[in-house]
C-alpha distance (Angstrom), angle and dihedral (degrees) to the residues before:
residue distance angle dihedral
X1 . . .
X2 3.82 . .
X3 3.80 112.7 .
X4 3.81 127.9 -177.1
X5 3.79 113.9 -96.5
X6 3.79 122.5 -122.9
X7 3.82 87.2 -103.5
X8 3.82 90.6 53.3
X9 3.79 89.6 52.3
X10 3.81 92.8 43.4
X11 3.81 91.1 52.5
X12 3.82 89.6 49.3
X13 3.81 92.7 50.9
X14 3.80 93.9 -118.1
X15 3.82 89.1 146.6
X16 3.82 96.9 61.7
X17 3.79 111.5 103.7
X18 3.80 130.9 178.9
X19 3.79 129.7 -76.1
X20 3.79 112.0 -66.2
X21 3.81 91.7 -116.2
X22 3.82 89.8 59.4
X23 3.79 96.6 50.8
X24 3.78 128.5 122.8
X25 3.84 108.6 -133.3
X26 3.82 90.0 -140.9
X27 3.82 87.5 70.3
X28 3.81 90.3 62.5
X29 3.86 94.9 105.1
X30 3.81 89.7 58.5
X31 3.82 97.5 47.9
X32 3.81 117.6 98.2
X33 3.80 100.3 -174.2
X34 3.78 146.0 -42.9
X35 3.80 123.6 -98.2
X36 3.81 123.0 -173.4
X37 3.80 91.2 -22.3
X38 3.81 94.0 -48.7
X39 3.79 124.1 110.8
X40 3.79 115.7 -124.0
X41 3.81 115.9 -146.9
X42 3.81 118.9 -132.3
X43 3.81 103.4 -114.9
X44 3.80 91.7 -161.6
X45 3.80 87.7 63.1
X46 3.81 90.6 43.7
X47 3.81 90.2 53.2
X48 3.81 92.8 51.5
X49 3.80 93.3 45.5
X50 3.80 91.4 46.6
X51 3.80 91.0 52.2
X52 3.82 90.6 51.2
X53 3.82 91.1 47.2
X54 3.81 92.2 47.9
X55 3.79 91.5 50.3
X56 3.81 88.8 52.1
X57 3.83 91.9 48.5
X58 3.80 91.7 48.2
X59 3.82 91.9 49.9
X60 3.80 92.0 49.0
X61 3.81 92.1 50.0
X62 3.80 92.0 45.8
X63 3.81 88.8 53.7
X64 3.81 90.2 52.9
X65 3.80 94.7 -108.3
X66 3.79 122.4 151.1
X67 3.80 118.4 -124.1
X68 3.79 115.0 -161.0
X69 3.82 115.9 -146.2
X70 3.81 113.5 -143.1
X71 3.80 123.9 -170.2
X72 3.80 122.3 134.1
X73 3.82 97.4 165.9
X74 3.80 112.1 114.6
X75 3.81 95.1 -122.4
X76 3.82 92.1 51.1
X77 3.81 104.1 41.3
X78 3.80 102.2 87.1
X79 3.81 94.0 37.9
X80 3.80 93.1 52.0
X81 3.81 95.4 40.4
X82 3.81 92.6 53.4
X83 3.81 91.8 44.5
X84 3.82 93.0 51.1
X85 3.80 92.5 46.4
X86 3.82 91.3 50.6
X87 3.82 90.4 62.9
X88 3.82 96.7 32.1
X89 3.80 94.7 -112.9
X90 3.83 126.1 146.1
X91 3.78 118.7 -104.6
X92 3.79 143.8 -173.5
X93 3.80 114.4 -155.3
X94 3.80 105.1 146.1
X95 3.80 104.9 54.7
X96 3.76 136.7 -36.8
X97 3.79 111.7 -112.5
X98 3.78 113.4 -143.6
X99 3.80 107.4 -106.5
X100 3.81 93.2 21.9
X101 3.80 87.0 147.1
X102 3.81 107.2 5.4
X103 3.81 88.7 57.0
X104 3.79 96.7 30.9
X105 3.83 94.3 148.1
X106 3.82 90.5 65.0
X107 3.80 91.1 47.7
X108 3.82 89.4 52.4
X109 3.81 89.2 54.0
X110 3.81 89.7 54.8
X111 3.80 90.2 49.0
X112 3.81 90.7 51.2
X113 3.80 89.0 49.7
X114 3.81 89.1 52.3
X115 3.82 90.0 50.5
X116 3.82 91.8 49.6
X117 3.81 91.4 51.9
X118 3.80 90.0 49.3
X119 3.80 91.2 53.0
X120 3.80 91.5 48.0
X121 3.80 91.6 51.5
X122 3.79 91.9 47.2
X123 3.80 91.4 54.7
X124 3.80 99.6 86.0
X125 3.81 90.2 175.5
X126 3.79 91.9 64.5
X127 3.81 101.7 107.3
X128 3.81 93.9 171.8
X129 3.81 89.9 81.4
X130 3.79 115.2 79.5
X131 3.81 123.0 -142.7
X132 3.80 89.8 -106.2
X133 3.81 92.3 50.5
X134 3.80 90.4 47.2
X135 3.79 90.1 52.6
X136 3.82 91.5 49.4
X137 3.82 91.4 48.4
X138 3.79 90.5 48.3
X139 3.79 91.2 53.2
X140 3.80 92.0 47.6
X141 3.79 91.0 49.0
X142 3.81 90.6 50.4
X143 3.80 90.6 50.2
X144 3.82 93.4 48.6
X145 3.79 92.8 44.2
X146 3.79 91.5 51.9
X147 3.81 91.2 57.9
X148 3.81 102.1 28.7
X149 3.80 104.9 24.8
X150 3.79 92.2 97.9
X151 3.82 92.6 56.4
X152 3.82 98.4 37.0
X153 3.81 92.6 111.7
X154 3.79 95.3 43.1
X155 3.81 109.1 112.5
X156 3.77 97.0 174.7
X157 3.79 139.6 20.5
X158 3.83 111.2 -72.4
X159 3.79 119.5 -111.8
X160 3.80 94.7 -130.1
X161 3.80 146.2 8.7
X162 3.79 130.8 -134.5
X163 3.81 106.4 -157.8
X164 3.79 133.5 -171.0
X165 3.83 108.1 -150.8
X166 3.81 112.1 0.5
X167 3.80 92.6 -157.0
X168 3.80 91.9 58.0
X169 3.82 92.0 40.7
X170 3.80 95.8 43.8
X171 3.82 92.8 133.1
X172 3.80 91.8 57.3
X173 3.79 91.7 45.7
X174 3.81 92.1 49.4
X175 3.81 91.8 52.5
X176 3.81 92.1 45.9
X177 3.80 91.3 50.7
X178 3.81 92.1 47.1
X179 3.82 90.4 53.7
X180 3.79 94.2 43.1
X181 3.81 94.8 -116.7
X182 3.80 121.1 160.5
X183 3.79 113.8 -105.8
X184 3.79 129.5 -152.5
X185 3.80 115.1 -180.0
X186 3.76 149.2 163.2
X187 3.80 104.9 -116.9
X188 3.80 121.1 -164.6
X189 3.81 126.4 -160.0
X190 3.82 92.3 -91.4
X191 3.82 94.3 61.0
X192 3.80 139.1 75.6
X193 3.84 110.2 -109.4
X194 3.80 90.8 -166.4
X195 3.81 89.8 73.4
X196 3.81 90.2 68.2
X197 3.80 131.1 67.5
X198 3.81 93.3 -145.3
X199 3.82 110.1 21.4
X200 3.80 119.6 -172.8
X201 3.83 110.4 -160.1
X202 3.80 104.1 -138.8
X203 3.78 147.1 126.7
X204 3.81 103.1 -81.7
X205 3.81 95.9 -175.8
X206 3.82 105.0 62.1
X207 3.81 116.5 78.3
X208 3.83 93.3 -140.5
X209 3.79 91.0 53.9
X210 3.80 92.0 46.4
X211 3.79 90.4 50.2
X212 3.81 97.2 49.7
X213 3.82 92.2 50.9
X214 3.81 94.9 40.7
X215 3.81 90.9 48.7
X216 3.81 90.5 53.7
X217 3.83 92.6 50.6
X218 3.82 90.7 45.7
X219 3.81 92.0 50.1
X220 3.80 89.6 51.4
X221 3.81 91.0 50.9
X222 3.80 90.4 49.6
X223 3.78 89.9 51.0
X224 3.80 90.1 51.7
X225 3.80 91.7 48.7
X226 3.82 90.9 49.6
X227 3.81 90.5 50.1
X228 3.81 90.1 50.0
X229 3.80 91.0 50.5
X230 3.80 91.7 47.8
X231 3.81 93.3 48.9
X232 3.81 90.0 52.7
X233 3.80 91.0 51.3
X234 3.81 91.5 49.6
X235 3.80 92.6 56.5
């Protein structure tokens, strides 16, 4: 399993934490030092935690489990969306709807509604829909797809979550914890790493940092999927 080197992470700014006054004391074991009022994350600890998290992600993928990617921060959206799509995993990058998992049945109804609208719009022979109605349906479909497009193919609650910034995505983390789902997450110096099963101490604000960590998790998932495929072929 190929992991980023300490130099890779240093170049990406993974080590930059938040201002000291914003820190969460529970992150103390992962902090190397303080520089100009900013906490510096210990990349040796990040490397070990990332390896553990990647091993967990690979095992989940190998077992055929779905890992939902969650990142609604502007600087993370495209990175996480593309990463999730590359390994065919569900994702939420626009906004987290309350009850996304704890009230999954309702979410499925909205997805079915989105699918029905899509079918109606595809049917060009349907003359019962006026141009105005078609425009309204198109707008509704676009709105639903923006929020639910990443989970459209999800038929059941995922087994785990990969989260960028647990403080920002606290609603998702709360639901995951309530349902007993596994959690893998980038955790900055302002957050509580104990809330996550597999915390990865890292800068969760810079796009380069988000990408280097997300790419490592994605590569691990791909490895797990490849191993699953190979084991099926060997049977």
